[in-house]
C-alpha positions in Angstrom: 0.2 -0.2 0.2 3.3 2.3 0.5 4.4 2.1 -2.5 0.9 2.6 -4.2 0.6 6.0 -2.0 4.2 7.0 -3.1 3.3 7.0 -6.7 0.4 8.4 -6.3 2.4 11.7 -4.4 4.8 11.8 -7.1 2.2 12.3 -10.0 0.2 14.9 -8.3 2.9 16.9 -7.0 3.7 17.3 -11.1 0.0 18.1 -11.5 -0.3 21.7 -12.9 -2.2 23.9 -9.7 -0.8 21.6 -7.0 1.7 23.7 -4.7 2.8 20.8 -2.5 5.6 18.8 -2.5 6.0 15.2 -3.1 6.0 14.5 0.7 3.8 16.7 2.0 1.5 14.7 -0.6 2.1 11.6 0.5 1.3 12.3 4.3 -1.9 13.4 3.2 -2.6 10.5 1.1 -1.5 8.5 3.9 -3.9 9.9 6.1 -6.6 9.5 4.2 -6.0 5.6 3.3 -5.9 5.3 7.0 -9.6 7.2 7.5 -10.9 4.8 4.7 -9.3 1.2 6.1 -9.3 1.6 9.4 -12.7 1.1 9.7 -12.7 -1.7 7.1 -9.9 -3.3 8.9 -12.0 -2.9 12.4 -14.7 -4.4 11.0 -12.8 -7.3 9.3 -11.1 -8.4 12.7 -14.8 -8.0 14.4 -16.0 -10.5 12.3 -13.3 -12.8 12.0 -13.4 -13.0 16.1 -16.9 -13.5 15.8 -16.9 -16.3 13.5 -13.7 -17.6 16.2 -15.6 -17.6 18.7 -18.4 -19.4 17.3 -16.9 -21.7 15.6 -15.2 -22.5 18.9 -17.9 -22.9 21.0 -20.9 -24.0 18.8 -22.8 -27.1 20.0 -22.2 -28.3 16.1 -19.7 -29.8 15.2 -17.8 -28.7 12.4 -14.6 -29.3 10.4 -13.2 -26.7 8.1 -11.6 -28.1 4.8 -8.9 -27.1 1.9 -10.0 -27.4 -1.4 -9.2 -31.0 -1.9 -11.3 -31.9 1.0 -8.3 -32.4 3.4 -9.1 -31.5 7.2 -7.5 -28.1 8.4 -9.5 -27.0 11.6 -11.9 -29.1 13.6 -14.1 -26.8 16.5 -14.2 -29.3 19.9 -17.8 -30.2 19.5 -16.8 -32.8 16.5 -13.8 -33.6 18.9 -16.2 -34.0 21.3 -19.2 -35.9 19.3 -16.6 -38.3 17.3 -14.2 -39.2 20.5 -11.3 -37.7 19.0 -8.7 -35.2 19.7 -9.8 -31.7 17.4 -5.9 -32.3 16.4 -6.4 -35.8 15.7 -8.7 -35.6 12.7 -6.8 -32.8 10.9 -5.4 -34.3 7.8 -7.8 -36.2 6.9 -10.2 -36.1 4.1 -13.8 -35.8 4.9 -14.8 -38.5 3.5 -12.8 -40.8 5.6 -15.3 -39.4 8.7 -17.8 -41.5 7.3 -18.4 -45.0 9.0 -19.2 -47.5 7.0 -18.8 -48.1 3.2 -22.3 -46.3 2.6 -21.3 -43.3 4.6 -18.0 -42.7 2.6 -20.4 -43.0 -0.7 -22.6 -40.9 0.9 -19.9 -37.5 2.0 -18.2 -38.3 -1.4 -21.4 -37.6 -3.1 -22.5 -34.8 -0.9 -18.9 -33.0 -1.9 -19.1 -33.8 -5.5 -22.8 -32.5 -5.9 -21.5 -29.0 -4.3 -19.0 -29.0 -6.9 -20.5 -29.8 -9.9 -24.3 -28.4 -9.2 -25.3 -25.1 -7.8 -26.5 -26.3 -4.1 -25.8 -24.3 -1.6 -25.5 -27.7 0.5 -26.3 -31.2 1.0 -27.9 -32.8 3.9 -28.3 -36.4 4.8 -28.2 -38.6 7.8 -25.3 -40.6 8.5 -22.9 -43.6 10.5 -19.4 -41.3 11.4 -16.6 -42.5 13.3 -16.6 -42.8 16.7 -13.1 -43.6 18.6 -14.5 -46.8 20.4 -14.8 -48.2 16.7 -18.7 -47.5 16.7 -20.4 -45.3 14.2 -22.5 -42.3 15.5 -25.4 -41.2 13.8 -25.3 -37.8 12.5 -26.9 -34.9 10.4 -24.7 -33.8 8.3 -24.4 -31.0 6.4 -22.2 -29.9 3.7 -21.5 -26.5 2.3 -18.9 -24.1 1.2 -17.2 -21.0 2.3 -15.5 -18.6 0.1 -11.4 -19.1 -0.7 -9.0 -16.6 -0.6 -8.6 -16.1 -5.0 -11.5 -15.3 -6.4 -13.7 -18.3 -7.5 -12.4 -20.5 -5.0 -14.4 -22.5 -2.0 -13.5 -24.3 0.9 -15.6 -27.5 2.0 -17.3 -27.0 5.3 -18.7 -30.1 7.1 -21.7 -29.3 10.3 -22.7 -32.0 12.4 -25.7 -32.7 14.5 -26.2 -35.6 17.1 -28.8 -37.7 15.5 -28.0 -40.8 17.8 -30.7 -40.2 20.5 -33.3 -39.5 17.5 -32.1 -42.2 15.3 -32.5 -44.6 18.1 -36.1 -43.7 18.7 -36.7 -43.6 15.3 -35.8 -47.0 14.7 -37.3 -48.0 17.8 -40.8 -46.5 16.8 -40.0 -48.4 13.1 -39.2 -51.6 14.9 -42.4 -51.5 16.9 -44.6 -50.3 13.8 -43.1 -53.9 12.0 -43.0 -56.2 15.2 -45.3 -57.7 17.6 -44.9 -56.4 21.0 -45.5 -59.6 22.9 -43.4 -62.1 21.1 -41.1 -59.7 19.4 -41.8 -61.4 15.8 -42.7 -59.8 13.0 -46.2 -58.5 12.5 -48.6 -59.0 10.0 -47.9 -55.4 8.4 -44.2 -56.8 7.6 -45.2 -60.2 6.6 -47.6 -58.4 3.5 -44.6 -56.0 3.2 -42.6 -59.2 2.8 -44.7 -61.1 0.6 -45.5 -58.9 -2.0 -41.4 -58.4 -1.9 -41.3 -62.2 -2.7 -43.5 -62.2 -5.2 -42.4 -59.2 -7.5 -41.9 -59.8 -11.1 -38.0 -60.6 -10.4 -38.3 -63.2 -8.1 -37.3 -66.1 -8.8 -37.5 -69.8 -7.3 -40.4 -71.0 -5.2 -42.7 -69.6 -2.3 -44.1 -71.7 0.4 -46.7 -70.2 3.4 -47.7 -71.6 6.6 -50.5 -70.5 8.6 -50.7 -72.1 11.7 -53.4 -71.9 13.9 -53.1 -73.0 18.1 -56.3 -75.2 19.5 -58.1 -74.0 21.9 -55.7 -71.5 23.4 -58.9 -70.3 24.8 -59.2 -73.0 27.1 -54.9 -71.9 28.4 -56.5 -68.1 28.5 -59.4 -68.8 30.8 -58.3 -71.8 32.8 -54.6 -70.3 33.8 -55.2 -66.8 33.2 -54.2 -64.1 30.2 -50.8 -63.6 31.8 -50.0 -67.5 31.4 -51.9 -67.3 27.7 -49.1 -64.7 27.0 -46.0 -66.4 28.0 -47.1 -69.4 26.2 -47.1 -67.4 22.9 -43.8 -66.3 23.6 -42.6 -69.6 24.4 -44.6 -70.8 21.1 -42.8 -67.7 19.3 -39.8 -69.0 20.4 -39.6 -72.8 18.9 -41.1 -71.2 15.9 -37.9 -69.4 15.0 -35.9 -72.2 16.5 -37.5 -74.5 13.8 -37.9 -72.3 11.1 -34.2 -70.3 11.1 -33.4 -71.3 7.5 -32.4 -68.2 5.5 -35.2 -66.2 3.7 -37.3 -67.4 6.3 -39.8 -65.2 8.3 -42.0 -66.0 11.2 -44.4 -63.6 11.9 -47.4 -63.1 14.7 -50.6 -62.7 12.5 -53.5 -62.7 15.0 -53.9 -63.3 18.9 -52.8 -67.1 18.2 -52.1 -67.1 14.6 -48.7 -67.5 13.0 -47.5 -67.2 9.5 -44.4 -68.6 8.2 -43.0 -67.3 4.8 -40.2 -69.4 3.2 -38.4 -68.2 -0.5 -35.8 -70.3 -2.5 -35.6 -73.9 -3.8 -38.2 -75.4 -2.2 -40.3 -78.5 -2.4 -43.7 -79.7 -0.4 -41.6 -82.4 1.6 -39.2 -80.0 3.1 -41.5 -77.5 3.8 -44.2 -80.9 5.2 -40.7 -81.9 7.4 -40.4 -78.6 9.1 -44.0 -78.2 10.1 -43.7 -81.8 11.2 -40.8 -80.5 13.2 -42.5 -78.0 14.7 -45.7 -79.5 15.5 -43.4 -82.3 17.8 -41.7 -79.1 19.1 -45.2 -77.2 20.4 -46.2 -80.6 21.4 -43.6 -80.7 24.4 -44.5 -79.0 27.7 -43.7 -75.4 28.5 -43.0 -75.2 32.1 -44.6 -71.9 34.0 -44.6 -72.2 37.7 -46.1 -75.6 38.4 -47.8 -75.7 34.9 -46.2 -77.7 32.0 -48.4 -76.6 29.1 -48.2 -78.3 25.4 -50.3 -77.2 22.6 -51.0 -78.3 19.3 -52.0 -76.7 16.5 -53.4 -76.8 12.7 -51.7 -75.9 9.9 -52.1 -74.6 6.2 -49.6 -75.1 4.1 -49.3 -73.9 0.3 -46.0 -74.1 -1.9 -45.5 -73.0 -5.6 -43.4 -70.9 -8.0 -43.5 -67.7 -7.4 -45.1 -66.9 -10.6 -47.6 -68.9 -10.1 -50.3 -66.0 -8.2 -50.3 -63.0 -6.1 -50.2 -62.8 -3.0 -53.9 -62.2 -2.3 -53.8 -66.3 -4.2 -51.1 -67.5 -1.7 -52.7 -66.3 1.1 -56.4 -67.6 0.2 -54.8 -71.2 -0.8 -53.3 -71.4 3.3 -56.0 -69.8 4.4 -58.3 -72.7 2.8 -55.3 -75.5 3.6 -55.6 -74.1 7.2 -59.3 -74.6 7.2 -59.4 -78.0 6.1 -56.5 -78.7 8.6 -59.4 -77.9 11.4 -62.6 -79.3 9.8 -60.3 -82.9 9.5 -60.1 -82.7 13.3 -57.5 -80.3 14.1 -54.0 -81.5 15.5 -52.6 -81.7 12.1 -51.2 -80.1 9.0 -53.0 -79.9 5.5 -51.2 -79.0 2.3 -53.3 -77.2 -0.2 -54.7 -78.9 -3.1 -56.0 -77.5 -6.2 -58.3 -79.7 -6.9 -60.0 -79.7 -3.8 -60.2 -75.5 -4.0 -62.1 -76.0 -6.8 -64.8 -78.3 -5.6 -64.8 -75.7 -2.2 -64.9 -73.3 -4.6 -68.0 -74.4 -6.2 -69.2 -75.5 -2.6 -68.8 -72.0 -1.2 -71.3 -70.5 -3.7 -73.3 -72.8 -3.7 -73.5 -71.5 0.4 -74.0 -68.0 -0.9 -76.9 -68.5 -2.8 -78.9 -69.8 -0.2 -80.2 -66.3 0.9 -81.2 -65.5 -2.7 -82.9 -69.2 -2.6 -84.6 -69.4 0.2 -86.1 -65.7 -0.9 -87.1 -66.6 -4.2 -89.3 -69.9 -3.1 -86.5 -72.7 -4.3 -86.7 -74.3 -0.8 -89.5 -76.9 -0.3 -90.3 -79.8 2.4 -89.7 -82.8 1.8 -91.3 -86.2 3.9 -89.7 -89.4 5.0 -92.9 -91.2 7.1 -92.4 -93.4 9.9 -94.4 -96.6 10.2 -94.8 -99.0 12.5 -93.1 -102.3 12.2 -96.3 -104.1 13.6 -98.3 -102.7 10.4 -96.6 -100.9 7.9 -99.3 -99.3 6.6 -99.7 -97.3 9.6 -97.6 -94.1 10.6 -96.6 -92.9 13.3 -95.3 -89.8 12.1 -94.1 -87.7 9.2 -90.7 -86.6 9.7 -90.2 -83.1 7.7 -87.3 -82.1 5.9 -86.3 -79.4 3.4 -85.3 -79.5 -0.4 -83.4 -77.3 -2.4 -84.7 -76.9 -6.4 -81.5 -75.1 -7.4 -81.7 -73.5 -11.2 -78.4 -75.2 -12.2 -78.1 -78.6 -10.2 -81.3 -79.9 -9.9 -83.0 -80.9 -6.6 -80.3 -81.1 -3.7 -81.1 -82.8 -0.1 -80.7 -80.9 3.3 -77.0 -82.7 3.9 -75.7 -81.1 0.4 -76.5 -77.7 1.5 -77.3 -77.4 5.2 -73.4 -77.3 6.5 -73.2 -74.7 4.2 -75.6 -72.7 5.6 -74.2 -72.8 8.9 -70.8 -71.5 7.3 -73.1 -68.7 5.7 -75.2 -68.1 8.3 -78.0 -69.1 7.1 -79.0 -72.0 8.9 -81.4 -70.2 11.7 -83.5 -68.8 8.7 -83.8 -72.2 6.9 -84.3 -73.6 10.4 -87.0 -71.7 10.9 -88.9 -71.7 7.3 -88.3 -75.6 7.8 -90.6 -75.6 11.5 -93.2 -72.7 10.1 -93.9 -75.2 6.6 -93.8 -78.0 8.5 -96.6 -76.8 11.5 -98.3 -75.6 8.5 -98.9 -78.8 6.6 -99.7 -80.4 10.4 -102.4 -77.9 10.4 -103.8 -78.5 7.1 -103.6 -82.3 7.9 -105.3 -82.4 11.3 -107.7 -80.0 9.4 -108.7 -82.7 6.9 -108.2 -85.9 9.1 -108.7 -84.6 12.5 -107.2 -87.2 15.2 -106.1 -89.6 12.4 -103.4 -86.9 11.2 -100.1 -88.0 12.3 -97.4 -85.9 14.0 -95.0 -84.2 12.5 -91.4 -85.0 13.2 -88.7 -81.7 12.6 -85.4 -82.5 13.1 -83.5 -79.4 14.5 -80.3 -78.2 12.9 -78.0 -77.5 15.6 -77.5 -74.0 15.4 -81.6 -73.4 15.9 -81.4 -76.0 18.7 -79.1 -73.5 20.7 -81.1 -70.8 19.5 -82.3 -68.6 22.3 -85.4 -67.8 20.6 -86.5 -71.6 20.1 -89.0 -72.0 22.4 -90.4 -68.5 21.3 -90.7 -69.2 17.6 -92.0 -72.9 18.5 -95.1 -71.3 20.8 -95.7 -68.5 18.3 -96.0 -71.2 15.1 -98.3 -73.5 17.0 -100.3 -70.6 18.4 -100.7 -68.8 14.8 -102.2 -72.7 13.1 -103.9 -73.4 16.1 -102.3 -76.3 17.0 -101.9 -78.4 20.3 -98.3 -79.1 21.1 -98.8 -82.2 21.4 -98.9 -82.6 17.3 -94.7 -82.0 16.9 -92.3 -84.0 18.0 -88.5 -82.2 18.4 -85.7 -84.3 17.4 -82.4 -83.7 18.6 -78.9 -85.2 19.4 -76.5 -85.8 21.9 -73.9 -83.0 19.7 -76.5 -80.8 20.5 -78.0 -81.4 23.7 -74.3 -80.4 25.6 -73.1 -77.8 22.6 -71.5 -75.3 25.1 -73.2 -72.3 23.0 -76.7 -72.7 24.0 -79.1 -73.3 26.7 -80.6 -76.2 24.9 -81.7 -78.4 27.6 -83.5 -75.6 29.4 -85.3 -75.4 26.1 -86.3 -78.8 25.5 -87.5 -78.3 29.0 -89.6 -75.9 28.9 -91.1 -77.0 25.1 -91.9 -80.5 26.5 -94.0 -78.5 29.6 -95.6 -76.7 26.7 -96.7 -80.5 25.6 -94.6 -81.1 22.5 -92.9 -84.4 22.5 -89.2 -84.6 22.4 -87.5 -87.1 20.0 -83.8 -88.2 21.2 -81.1 -89.8 18.0 -79.6 -92.7 19.7 -75.9 -94.5 18.2 -75.3 -96.1 21.9 -75.5 -96.4 25.3 -73.7 -92.9 26.2 -76.7 -91.0 24.4 -79.6 -92.8 26.3 -77.3 -92.0 29.9 -78.0 -88.4 28.6 -81.5 -88.6 29.5 -81.7 -89.4 32.8 -78.6 -87.8 33.9 -80.1 -84.4 32.6 -83.5 -85.2 33.7 -84.9 -84.7 30.1 -88.4 -85.5 29.1 -87.8 -87.3 26.2 -90.4 -90.1 24.8 -88.8 -91.4 21.8 -85.2 -92.5 20.9 -84.8 -93.3 17.5 -81.8 -95.7 16.5 -79.3 -94.3 13.7 -75.9 -95.3 12.5 -73.8 -98.4 13.0 -76.6 -99.8 15.7 -79.1 -100.2 12.9 -76.5 -100.6 9.7 -74.9 -104.1 11.6 -78.5 -105.6 10.5 -78.8 -104.3 7.6 -77.7 -107.6 5.6 -78.3 -110.6 8.2 -78.1 -111.1 12.2 -75.0 -110.5 13.6 -74.7 -111.7 17.0 -72.7 -109.2 18.6 -74.6 -106.5 16.8 -77.7 -108.1 17.9 -76.2 -108.3 21.5 -75.8 -104.6 21.5 -79.1 -103.7 20.1 -80.6 -105.7 22.8 -78.9 -104.3 25.6 -79.8 -100.2 24.2 -83.7 -101.6 23.5 -83.3 -103.1 27.5 -81.9 -99.3 28.5 -84.3 -97.4 26.3 -87.5 -99.3 27.7 -86.3 -98.8 31.6 -86.7 -95.2 30.5 -90.1 -96.0 29.2 -89.2 -94.8 25.6 -90.9 -95.5 22.7 -87.8 -96.8 20.0 -87.7 -96.3 16.5 -85.2 -96.6 14.2 -83.7 -94.7 11.1 -81.8 -95.8 7.9 -84.0 -98.7 7.4 -83.1 -100.4 3.7 -85.5 -103.6 3.4 -88.4 -105.0 4.8 -86.0 -108.0 6.1 -84.0 -105.4 7.7 -87.2 -103.9 9.0 -88.5 -107.7 10.5 -85.2 -108.0 12.4 -85.3 -104.6 14.1 -89.3 -105.5 15.1 -87.8 -109.0 16.1 -85.2 -107.0 18.9 -88.5 -104.9 19.8 -88.2 -102.3 17.5 -91.5 -100.4 17.7 -91.0 -97.9 14.3 -88.6 -97.0 11.5 -88.2 -95.1 8.4 -86.3 -95.2 5.4 -85.9 -97.0 1.9 -88.1 -99.6 2.7 -91.2 -98.1 3.5 -90.2 -94.7 1.2 -86.8 -92.7 0.6 -88.9 -89.1 0.4 -92.4 -88.2 -0.5 -94.0 -85.0 -1.5 -96.7 -83.1 -0.5 -99.2 -85.1 -2.6 -97.7 -88.1 -2.0 -97.9 -88.0 1.8 -100.9 -86.7 1.5 -101.8 -90.4 0.0 -100.4 -92.1 2.8 -102.0 -90.2 5.8 -105.7 -90.4 3.1 -104.7 -94.1 3.1 -104.0 -94.4 7.0 -106.5 -92.5 8.2 -109.3 -95.2 5.9 
């Protein structure tokens, strides 16, 4: 600056009109320059002091680098965050602060972005190195400061500790995709990985296993929910140990339902082997206090190529296989069978049509007469049942649609319609034939037998048709009597008090003993099943002895004894010889329409 002042002073001294010497002009110019520069220098020094104070005391970690990215300055905050003394970081390249290869690449890409684009900063959450050889999560900002030459810049790294935030986010993420009780993956993660496993780029096979604990409610209700939770954790641990291979996921999908997803080169026998091993492990007791608790499970299995359908198809197939395992008696596995599935689809479609068919009048009564074996022309009762006149499939018997009605919730509407129409028919017979009209016998579907409105429904229908209750026989079986879902015994007792006649289907001595045990007012016992079938082709000594024992006990209970499923006249005669009083079956008529049963009643009345 001094040289420039002397040059200007010499030039001005030789200017016309200037009367000052070059030395004096130099002094004056120095004064002018001082007046101009001093405030600027003071401001610059103050800015430097402020930056130095901010840099050194900032809680944000800061590293200043040269244009090549080598660290030249590190503040105390960055050293503390990374567990190093600041001077230990000098000379390293900024990218060397990355903990993993991914983190190093993130820093390198950020620096390149600043250099090659107009971006003012690059932000990213990365793991940085730490002196204890572990990474530390940080929110990293890369930016630049102007250099000492025009157009030059210096990279700057600024860091905020994100360890606690990241840990919280990771905890929340883990909780969002894992079951809190067992630590297994939850349904959300299961579905996400299933979709990924069936992506267009996927190869090989995929297997899905749905596992449902049998009777888990018994554990919860009997030992308490706390014990139930411990059992579920034990189940989860065993499943993880069995299904521990690569590309395998075990998830808890519901309260006592689990899903296993396997990927790779699979075949059904390998998957079945793992399932059988799991079932064996689950059967081993889990000891909780004094209780050694083992469980059984029903399992549905699907194994297929990844290209054979989407997630919904796979899940549906596993659900169907699981449902079959439960229907087959539980405590076992079922492999999905496409042929069975096709048949089931047709069955379920039929079940879905029941409601519309009932509304459109496609159902009618079908009768089976019960005759006295002493005189086959004398009616003891007329059993009423349902027949479906299906538009495509033709005539369907109740055995073909009642099980489906149970699954679709249509059993009660069908049962009510059966009862209503049967009593209407009984009223018509009574009006036409008087006391010669036979009783009408209605077999109660189990779901109707346990319905709390059964008594009211029967009484309302009897009143509507002006029928005495004694014209109605209500037939039930031991399974319905013992069903825990309803007060069947109480309902039947009330109906008996009203005058209705109770009929119990009997296949063995245990069924008969329900009558005295529960003080049932049963009037008729109808023998059914093997005890009747055994005498169809001839006199079997053991079967005859069993039949005689049943009939003796039935007489002791003052029951009138009938039989169903009687095939021939000879079959009927053998039963009569042992003391059976009445029977129904093909030997007299497989079924009868309204007109046919009217003709039978009229012949009986004559």
